[in-house]
N, C-alpha and C positions, 0 to 999 in steps of 0.2 A: 479209953475206947477199945473196942474189939478190933483185932487185925489178924490177918492170916500171915504167920511169920515163917520166913525162910532162915534157918539158923546157920546154915553153911552151904557152900556150893555143892551141887548134885544131891541136895536133900529135899528137892521140891515135891517128891511123892509123899514125904512125911510131914508136910506143913500142917500146923494146927492153928486154930483160932485162939488167941491169947489176949491179955490185957496189956496195953501200952499207953503212954501219954499222948494226948492230943497235940499235934504240931502247931506251931505259931507261924502266921504269915509274916515274911520279911518285906522289905521295901519292894514294891512292884508285884507282890504276890497276892493270891486269894486263898482263904481257907474254905474248903469245899466240904459240905455234908454229902457224903457219897450215897447215891441211890442204886447205881448199877455200874458194873465193870465188864468190859468185853474180854473174852479169852482169846489168846493168839499164840501161834507157835513160838514167837519170840520170847514168851514167858518161860517155857521150859528150856528153850535153847540157851538163853542167857543164864538161867538158873543152874544149868548143868556145869558150866565152867566158871560162873561168877563174873564179877566185874571189879576191876581194881579201885573203882570209886565207891564201892559199897562198904558199909559197916554192918555187921550182923548184930541182932537179927535184922534182916532186910524185908521190905514189903514189895512184892511184885504188882503188876497191873498197870498197863499203859492207857487203856481206853476207858476213861472215867466220865460218868455223867452224874450230876448232882446239883445242889443248891449252894449259892454263895452265902456264907454265914458271917464272914469277916473279911475286910479289905485291909491290905497293908498300906504303908505310907506311900503316897504318890499315885495311888490308884483312883482314877476319877470316872472311868468308863463303865464300871460295874458297881452294883450295890447289893446289899443284903437282900436275899430272896430271889435273885436272878437264877434262872435255870440254865445250866451250861454243860458243855461236853468238850473234851479235848484229848489230844494225843500227848501223853506224858514223856518226860525225859527219862530214859531207862537207867541213867546214872544216878537218879534220885529215887527216894521211896515213892511207891506207887499207890494205886487205888484200892487194893484188896483190904480195905479198912473202912471204919465208919467215918473217918475224916482224913483229908489229905490237903496238901498245898500245891499250888501251881502258879506259874508266871501268868500274869493277867493278860498279856498281849497274845497268848497262844490259844485262848479259849473261844468257843463259838456259842452263840445263844440258841437254845433249843426252842423251836416254835411250840406254841401251846398245844397244837394237834399231834405232836410227836412225843411218844413216851420216853422215859429215861432209858428203858431197856432197848428200844429201837435205836436211840441215839448212841448208846454205848457200843452197839454192834458195828458202827461205822469206822472210827478213826484209822487204826493201823491198816486194815485191809482196804478200806474205802479211799483214804487219802493216797495210799500207794498206787491204786488203780487210777485215781484222778491225776496224780503227778505223772504217771506213765503216759496217759493219753493227751493231757492238755498242757503239760509243762515241758515234756521232753520231745514228743513227736510233732512234726509239722502236720497237724491233724487235717488241715484243709487239703493236703496233698495225698491223703490216705483214703483209698476207696475200699480196699479189702484188708481185713486184719484177722490174724489168728491169735486167740487168747487162750493159753493153756489153762487147764484146771478150772473149767467153768463152774463146777459144783462147789469150789472152795470160796474163800473170802475175796482175795484179790481178783481171781478169775470171774467170780460172780458179779462183783461190782463193775469190773471192766466190761463184761458182756453187756450189762444193762446200759452203761453210759455210752459205749460205742454204738449200740443200736439206736439210742436216743439221738445220737449225732448223725444217723442216717448211713452208717457204714454196713457193708456186707460182712457179717461176723461169723467166723468159724471158731469152734472151740473143741477141746478134748475132754473126755470124761469116761468113766466106766459105763458100760451099756445100761445099767440100771438107773443111771442118773441122766440119761439123754433127754427124756421128756422134761425133767426139771430144768436143765440148762436151756432147752428151747423155750421154756416158759419165761425165762429171763430175757430172751431176745435173740439167742443164737440162731442163725439161718441154717447152719450145718453143725453137727456134733460128731466127732470121730472117736471111736473106741480105741484108745491108745494101747490097749492090751491085745486086741484081736485084729486090728486093721493096720495097714501100711499108711502111716500118716502122710508121708511125702506123696505117695501115689494118689491118695484122696484129695490132698490140697491141689495137686496139679490137675486132677480131673475137674475139680470145682472151678479152678481159675483158667481153664483151657490151656494149661501148660505154662502159664506166665509166672505163677507164684504169687504170694501175697505182698502187699505194700509194707506191712508191718507185722511183727510178732511181739507179743508180751509174754515173757517166760518167768514164772515165779516158782518153777519146779526144782531145777538143779542145773549145775554147770554143764552136765552132759546133755540135758534136754536143750539148753540154749545153744550148744554146739551143733546138735543135730538140726536145730531149727534154721541154721544158716542156709541149709540146702532148700529151704522152703521159700526163700525171699526172692522177689522179683528184682530186676535191675533197679538200682537206686533205693533198695529197700532199707527198712530200719528194724533193729532188734532192741527191745527194752528188756534188760535182765535185772532180776531182783535177788535170785538165789545163787549167784555165781556167774562170773564172766565166761562167755564162750571161748573156745580156742580160736583166736583171731587168725592164726596161721592157716586155717582151713580155707580161707578166701584169698585167692591170689590178688595182690594189689592191681588196681586199674582194670578190673574185669567187671565184677558186679557193683562196685562202688557202694558198698554197704556202710550204713551209719550205725554206730553203737551208742547205747544210752544206759548208763548205770543209775539205778534207783537205790537210795539209802535214806529213807524217809526220816528216821530218827536222828540222822547226822545233822539235821538243821539245828538241833538243840546245842550242839557243840561247834557250830560254825562261826560263832561270834558275829553273825550277820542277822541283825534284827529283822531285816526285810524278809529273809527266808523263814525266820521263826514266825513272823506275823502271817506268812502265807499259809501256815498250817490252819490258822483260824479262817482264812479266806476260803480254803478248800472245804472246810467244815461247813461254813455258811452256805456255800453253793450246793453241797450235797443235802443238807438239811432242808433247803428250800425245795429241792426236787422231791424229797420225801414228803414234805408237807403238802405238795401239789399232787401227790399220788403217782408220781412218775418214776420213783425209785423205791425198791423194796429193801428193807434192812436185812433180809434173808435170815432173820432170827428164827432158829429152829428149836432152841431149848434154853430154859433158864434153870440155874442151879443156885444153891446157897453158898456162902463162903466156905462152909465146911466141906462141900462137895467139889470145890474147885480142883484139888489135886487129882481126884479120880477122873474128872472131866479132861484135865490136861493130859493124862495118860492116854485117853481115847483120841485126843487131838494129835498126840505124837504118833499114833498108829496110822494117821493119814486117811482115815475112813469116815471122817465127819463131814456131813453135808451142811452147807450154810454156816451160821454163826451160833456160838454158845455165849450166853451172858450170865454173869453172877448177879443176882438181885440182893442187894445189901439191905435196902429198906423197902 
């Protein structure tokens, strides 16, 4: 089969499509004929330093959509021909290939009305946003929420789902992306380069602050966001923990929530692994109903993935990029 191969750490810009053997599904696994794979920052970030569980050449690609072509021993819930999508285990070989294997209990069924490309745009960014809102936050107690980076993957999915849940949604984005982020459902968008985020948030919330912040930008951004929280507020962080010492104990009574989506694969907790599929099912249902956009902005070939990852690393990509394998 053809696969995009990483021959050593920090060599992701030089990956080439080469021939390798088709993998075999083990007990509890599926062999997937890959149709589309989503691109994510985690691809180039992990490829830069490598992973101790990898053997080279390695195959990247976590967000894979395709068709079941073979089932391993003990698999009864899936059959040949089923259309599926999943968030893969980054310690194992991924989806930038014509075939790959995955644990059967972590995959979601793609509705007939949803394309492979749209499905592949969801998992890493979408499940992260879903987990932030519906697994970590007491969302029934949240009325106002700030979701940083609304033009990106996590932020864009978060904005959509928070608005569907009836929240007042504030987001941040470059000025040229404001209309786009508002089209996803944001009530207010703040230009993080030109505007004082704290001043704008306090103006919007009449000085109270927001009930929750979702930050997938950086540790510094998460730390700065502590100033934006109302009493009993919550911060969900994905790209680094805030400096907790900034908040004096027994004052704002802030709650902190860490997100590490892929850690479910190493948790030895099958319930958490299966929840990846549950989140996928819920998001695909919303997409099939026309309530959730995949934010797919560009499709590329396997050969074009390295160049697309370079653009993704420069942090100026709007929406999602997906590699079309078939």
